[in-house]
RONU-373959 format. One record per residue: x, y, z of N, C-alpha, C in turn. Coordinates in nm, 3 decimals. Example, Ala and Ser with C-alpha at 12.3 -4.5 7.8 and 13.67 -1.06 7.14 Angstrom:
// RONU-373959
REC       n.x       n.y       n.z      ca.x      ca.y      ca.z       c.x       c.y       c.z
REC     1.319    -0.569     0.780     1.230    -0.450     0.780     1.320    -0.330     0.780
REC     1.285    -0.225     0.708     1.367    -0.106     0.714     1.290     0.003     0.787
//
This chain:
// RONU-373959
REC       n.x       n.y       n.z      ca.x      ca.y      ca.z       c.x       c.y       c.z
REC    11.337    -6.335    16.771    11.259    -6.249    16.858    11.315    -6.108    16.851
REC    11.228    -6.012    16.858    11.271    -5.872    16.853    11.279    -5.816    16.994
REC    11.362    -5.711    17.009    11.371    -5.643    17.137    11.317    -5.501    17.122
REC    11.329    -5.422    17.229    11.275    -5.286    17.227    11.336    -5.199    17.117
REC    11.466    -5.209    17.098    11.530    -5.127    16.995    11.481    -5.170    16.856
REC    11.468    -5.300    16.835    11.413    -5.347    16.707    11.275    -5.288    16.683
REC    11.190    -5.287    16.787    11.055    -5.231    16.773    11.061    -5.082    16.742
REC    11.154    -5.010    16.803    11.168    -4.867    16.773    11.208    -4.847    16.627
REC    11.301    -4.931    16.579    11.345    -4.923    16.440    11.226    -4.953    16.348
REC    11.154    -5.060    16.377    11.039    -5.098    16.293    10.935    -4.988    16.290
REC    10.903    -4.932    16.406    10.805    -4.821    16.411    10.847    -4.705    16.322
REC    10.974    -4.670    16.327    11.023    -4.558    16.247    11.018    -4.592    16.098
REC    11.051    -4.716    16.063    11.045    -4.756    15.922    10.901    -4.758    15.871
REC    10.807    -4.796    15.957    10.666    -4.796    15.918    10.617    -4.652    15.900
REC    10.654    -4.566    15.993    10.608    -4.426    15.988    10.676    -4.349    15.875
REC    10.801    -4.383    15.846    10.879    -4.311    15.745    10.956    -4.412    15.660
REC    10.887    -4.481    15.569    10.947    -4.593    15.498    11.070    -4.558    15.414
REC    11.085    -4.433    15.378    11.198    -4.395    15.292    11.312    -4.329    15.368
REC    11.305    -4.334    15.500    11.408    -4.271    15.581    11.543    -4.338    15.554
REC    11.647    -4.256    15.546    11.783    -4.309    15.528    11.839    -4.355    15.662
REC    11.946    -4.431    15.656    12.006    -4.486    15.777    12.056    -4.376    15.869
REC    12.120    -4.275    15.816    12.172    -4.165    15.899    12.060    -4.094    15.970
REC    11.954    -4.062    15.898    11.839    -3.995    15.959    11.769    -4.086    16.060
REC    11.760    -4.213    16.029    11.701    -4.308    16.122    11.779    -4.308    16.253
REC    11.911    -4.314    16.243    11.995    -4.314    16.363    11.974    -4.187    16.444
REC    11.966    -4.073    16.376    11.943    -3.946    16.446    11.808    -3.944    16.516
REC    11.704    -3.989    16.447    11.570    -3.989    16.506    11.561    -4.079    16.629
REC    11.635    -4.189    16.627    11.630    -4.284    16.737    11.736    -4.258    16.844
REC    11.831    -4.167    16.815    11.938    -4.138    16.910    12.035    -4.254    16.927
REC    12.064    -4.322    16.816    12.157    -4.435    16.819    12.267    -4.411    16.715
REC    12.373    -4.487    16.723    12.483    -4.475    16.628    12.438    -4.520    16.489
REC    12.497    -4.457    16.388    12.463    -4.493    16.249    12.490    -4.641    16.224
REC    12.604    -4.691    16.272    12.638    -4.833    16.251    12.535    -4.924    16.318
REC    12.484    -4.883    16.433    12.382    -4.962    16.502    12.255    -4.966    16.419
REC    12.215    -4.849    16.369    12.094    -4.843    16.286    12.111    -4.928    16.162
REC    12.225    -4.917    16.097    12.252    -4.993    15.975    12.247    -5.143    16.004
REC    12.311    -5.185    16.112    12.313    -5.327    16.147    12.173    -5.378    16.180
REC    12.095    -5.299    16.255    11.958    -5.343    16.291    11.871    -5.357    16.168
REC    11.872    -5.255    16.082    11.788    -5.260    15.962    11.830    -5.378    15.875
REC    11.960    -5.396    15.858    12.009    -5.508    15.777    11.964    -5.642    15.832
REC    11.974    -5.660    15.964    11.932    -5.785    16.027    11.781    -5.804    16.012
REC    11.704    -5.699    16.036    11.558    -5.709    16.025    11.517    -5.743    15.881
REC    11.589    -5.688    15.783    11.560    -5.720    15.643    11.599    -5.864    15.611
REC    11.717    -5.908    15.655    11.761    -6.046    15.629    11.669    -6.148    15.693
REC    11.618    -6.115    15.812    11.527    -6.206    15.881    11.385    -6.200    15.825
REC    11.360    -6.107    15.733    11.228    -6.095    15.674    11.127    -6.024    15.763
REC    11.175    -5.960    15.870    11.085    -5.886    15.959    11.032    -5.763    15.887
REC    11.119    -5.694    15.815    11.078    -5.581    15.732    11.117    -5.612    15.589
REC    11.034    -5.565    15.496    11.060    -5.591    15.355    11.102    -5.464    15.284
REC    11.071    -5.457    15.157    11.103    -5.341    15.077    11.033    -5.219    15.134
REC    11.109    -5.115    15.159    11.052    -4.996    15.223    11.017    -4.890    15.120
REC    10.910    -4.816    15.147    10.874    -4.701    15.064    10.811    -4.736    14.932
REC    10.745    -4.848    14.924    10.690    -4.892    14.795    10.538    -4.898    14.794
REC    10.473    -4.838    14.892    10.327    -4.840    14.894    10.273    -4.761    14.774
REC    10.175    -4.816    14.708    10.117    -4.752    14.590     9.966    -4.743    14.611
REC     9.912    -4.623    14.593     9.766    -4.607    14.593     9.721    -4.632    14.450
REC     9.684    -4.757    14.422     9.654    -4.793    14.283     9.526    -4.729    14.232
REC     9.441    -4.676    14.321     9.322    -4.605    14.271     9.363    -4.479    14.195
REC     9.480    -4.425    14.228     9.528    -4.304    14.161     9.584    -4.331    14.022
REC     9.596    -4.459    13.986     9.642    -4.493    13.852     9.532    -4.562    13.772
REC     9.408    -4.543    13.818     9.293    -4.593    13.743     9.250    -4.734    13.775
REC     9.300    -4.791    13.883     9.261    -4.925    13.924     9.170    -4.908    14.045
REC     9.040    -4.912    14.021     8.940    -4.867    14.119     8.881    -4.976    14.207
REC     8.892    -5.103    14.167     8.821    -5.211    14.237     8.920    -5.302    14.308
REC     8.890    -5.331    14.433     8.963    -5.433    14.508     8.864    -5.545    14.540
REC     8.909    -5.668    14.526     8.824    -5.782    14.559     8.908    -5.890    14.626
REC     8.841    -5.971    14.705     8.904    -6.084    14.772     8.841    -6.209    14.714
REC     8.924    -6.294    14.657     8.877    -6.413    14.587     8.922    -6.536    14.668
REC     8.824    -6.613    14.714     8.855    -6.740    14.779     8.862    -6.845    14.670
REC     8.976    -6.913    14.664     9.002    -7.006    14.554     9.014    -7.148    14.610
REC     8.945    -7.240    14.545     8.960    -7.383    14.577     9.053    -7.442    14.473
REC     9.152    -7.517    14.522     9.253    -7.575    14.433     9.244    -7.727    14.443
REC     9.260    -7.793    14.329     9.260    -7.941    14.327     9.374    -7.993    14.412
REC     9.349    -8.103    14.480     9.449    -8.163    14.568     9.578    -8.189    14.492
REC     9.689    -8.145    14.550     9.820    -8.166    14.490     9.857    -8.066    14.382
REC     9.774    -7.967    14.358     9.798    -7.871    14.249     9.831    -7.729    14.298
REC     9.854    -7.714    14.427     9.876    -7.580    14.482     9.997    -7.511    14.420
REC    10.106    -7.581    14.403    10.227    -7.520    14.348    10.202    -7.466    14.207
REC    10.138    -7.545    14.122    10.112    -7.498    13.985    10.011    -7.384    13.984
REC     9.913    -7.390    14.073     9.815    -7.280    14.081     9.886    -7.150    14.120
REC     9.976    -7.157    14.217    10.050    -7.038    14.260    10.139    -6.988    14.147
REC    10.207    -7.078    14.078    10.291    -7.037    13.964    10.210    -6.958    13.862
REC    10.088    -7.003    13.833    10.004    -6.934    13.736     9.949    -6.803    13.793
REC     9.911    -6.802    13.921     9.859    -6.679    13.982     9.963    -6.568    13.981
REC    10.089    -6.603    14.001    10.196    -6.504    14.000    10.201    -6.433    13.865
REC    10.163    -6.501    13.760    10.167    -6.444    13.624    10.049    -6.351    13.595
REC     9.949    -6.347    13.683     9.833    -6.259    13.662     9.867    -6.124    13.728
REC     9.889    -6.019    13.648     9.940    -5.894    13.704     9.846    -5.824    13.801
REC     9.720    -5.854    13.798     9.626    -5.787    13.888     9.604    -5.865    14.018
REC     9.677    -5.975    14.035     9.679    -6.046    14.163     9.780    -5.974    14.252
REC     9.732    -5.918    14.363     9.819    -5.842    14.452     9.888    -5.928    14.556
REC     9.816    -6.028    14.605     9.873    -6.118    14.705     9.784    -6.241    14.715
REC     9.841    -6.347    14.771     9.765    -6.470    14.792     9.814    -6.534    14.922
REC     9.719    -6.585    14.997     9.748    -6.649    15.126     9.685    -6.786    15.128
REC     9.761    -6.886    15.176     9.703    -7.017    15.200     9.615    -7.007    15.324
REC     9.495    -7.061    15.318     9.400    -7.048    15.428     9.345    -7.183    15.470
REC     9.289    -7.185    15.590     9.212    -7.300    15.638     9.066    -7.260    15.631
REC     8.980    -7.355    15.614     8.837    -7.325    15.605     8.788    -7.345    15.464
REC     8.690    -7.266    15.425     8.636    -7.277    15.290     8.738    -7.223    15.190
REC     8.785    -7.309    15.106     8.884    -7.269    15.007     9.025    -7.298    15.052
REC     9.117    -7.280    14.960     9.259    -7.307    14.985     9.344    -7.181    14.984
REC     9.300    -7.082    14.906     9.374    -6.957    14.894     9.279    -6.840    14.910
REC     9.328    -6.734    14.970     9.257    -6.607    14.970     9.344    -6.512    14.889
REC     9.290    -6.466    14.778     9.367    -6.388    14.681     9.309    -6.247    14.675
REC     9.393    -6.147    14.696     9.348    -6.008    14.680     9.384    -5.966    14.539
REC     9.284    -5.915    14.468     9.304    -5.870    14.330     9.260    -5.724    14.318
REC     9.309    -5.662    14.214     9.269    -5.526    14.180     9.222    -5.526    14.035
REC     9.133    -5.433    14.003     9.082    -5.423    13.866     9.045    -5.278    13.837
REC     9.046    -5.245    13.709     9.012    -5.107    13.670     8.866    -5.075    13.700
REC     8.777    -5.173    13.679     8.634    -5.155    13.701     8.572    -5.294    13.713
REC     8.441    -5.301    13.727     8.379    -5.432    13.747     8.388    -5.521    13.623
REC     8.382    -5.462    13.507     8.397    -5.542    13.383     8.537    -5.604    13.381
REC     8.636    -5.524    13.415     8.773    -5.576    13.419     8.789    -5.679    13.530
REC     8.719    -5.660    13.642     8.723    -5.758    13.751     8.679    -5.895    13.700
REC     8.577    -5.896    13.617     8.530    -6.022    13.558     8.644    -6.089    13.480
REC     8.721    -6.011    13.406     8.835    -6.065    13.330     8.943    -6.118    13.424
REC     8.969    -6.043    13.532     9.071    -6.086    13.628     9.029    -6.218    13.693
REC     8.904    -6.228    13.732     8.854    -6.352    13.794     8.863    -6.467    13.694
REC     8.832    -6.441    13.569     8.846    -6.546    13.467     8.992    -6.590    13.454
REC     9.085    -6.495    13.466     9.228    -6.530    13.460     9.267    -6.616    13.580
REC     9.211    -6.585    13.697     9.235    -6.668    13.816     9.179    -6.808    13.794
REC     9.057    -6.816    13.741     8.995    -6.946    13.717     9.069    -7.028    13.612
REC     9.141    -6.961    13.523     9.216    -7.031    13.417     9.348    -7.088    13.469
REC     9.386    -7.055    13.590     9.511    -7.106    13.645     9.500    -7.257    13.666
REC     9.608    -7.326    13.635     9.610    -7.473    13.649     9.580    -7.511    13.793
REC     9.491    -7.605    13.810     9.458    -7.656    13.942     9.344    -7.585    14.011
REC     9.305    -7.468    13.962     9.195    -7.394    14.025     9.064    -7.460    13.986
REC     8.984    -7.493    14.086     8.856    -7.559    14.062     8.742    -7.458    14.056
REC     8.737    -7.371    14.156     8.630    -7.270    14.161     8.673    -7.155    14.249
REC     8.596    -7.047    14.244     8.627    -6.931    14.327     8.499    -6.865    14.374
REC     8.514    -6.789    14.481     8.407    -6.704    14.532     8.468    -6.566    14.552
REC     8.397    -6.464    14.510     8.454    -6.329    14.514     8.372    -6.237    14.603
REC     8.443    -6.160    14.684     8.382    -6.053    14.764     8.447    -5.923    14.720
REC     8.365    -5.830    14.672     8.415    -5.701    14.626     8.421    -5.606    14.745
REC     8.535    -5.541    14.762     8.550    -5.443    14.868     8.483    -5.314    14.824
REC     8.391    -5.265    14.905     8.321    -5.141    14.872     8.399    -5.019    14.921
REC     8.451    -5.026    15.043     8.533    -4.919    15.100     8.638    -4.982    15.190
REC     8.743    -4.907    15.213     8.845    -4.951    15.307     8.816    -4.885    15.441
REC     8.780    -4.966    15.538     8.743    -4.913    15.670     8.864    -4.899    15.762
REC     8.955    -4.994    15.756     9.079    -4.988    15.834     9.193    -5.019    15.737
REC     9.273    -4.920    15.705     9.384    -4.947    15.614     9.488    -5.038    15.681
REC     9.568    -5.103    15.600     9.672    -5.190    15.654     9.753    -5.113    15.757
REC     9.777    -5.178    15.869     9.849    -5.112    15.977     9.925    -5.214    16.058
REC    10.032    -5.171    16.120    10.106    -5.259    16.209    10.132    -5.197    16.346
REC    10.108    -5.068    16.362    10.137    -5.002    16.489    10.068    -5.068    16.609
REC     9.937    -5.101    16.602     9.874    -5.167    16.718     9.939    -5.303    16.749
REC     9.979    -5.374    16.647    10.047    -5.502    16.666    10.180    -5.480    16.737
REC    10.256    -5.379    16.693    10.384    -5.349    16.757    10.363    -5.311    16.904
REC    10.257    -5.235    16.931    10.224    -5.199    17.070    10.200    -5.324    17.155
REC    10.125    -5.418    17.101    10.093    -5.541    17.174    10.220    -5.625    17.198
REC    10.305    -5.632    17.098    10.431    -5.707    17.113    10.518    -5.640    17.219
REC    10.523    -5.509    17.216    10.603    -5.437    17.316    10.550    -5.461    17.457
REC    10.418    -5.462    17.473    10.359    -5.490    17.604    10.396    -5.631    17.651
REC    10.404    -5.725    17.558    10.440    -5.862    17.597    10.586    -5.871    17.639
REC    10.671    -5.783    17.587    10.811    -5.778    17.629    10.819    -5.729    17.773
REC    10.732    -5.633    17.807    10.730    -5.575    17.941    10.690    -5.678    18.047
REC    10.619    -5.777    18.007    10.589    -5.873    18.108    10.458    -5.931    18.112
//
């Protein structure tokens, strides 16, 4: 469980992912050793991951984002994931409940390339079928600040 100071550290890391420990401590008004220990603990616990690595892939010629719902043969999830990891345009995959077994976010240079990426997903061992939804625009970019606000309110009572 996180406390108020942890939330302050997380907020600062989200707002300034490349901030150094000394600067983080100064911004939060805490000792450098405290900041270092908190960040280290939050990283070890998996609360925060690699910082400062966000990439706008549209700026490198990868224009299409799609969400692929994948159905996997019973007992084949591990091998399907092993193969999906090898597809470089697979950005992430989540195990889901409902229609399908995985929700996979992929990127592609264009729609023709998207077809190739989907074929690579379908070629993964254990994959039975897929359904694809192409993202036309990003309406709400990935964010955690509202979530942190809600968690902080729950700490208050």
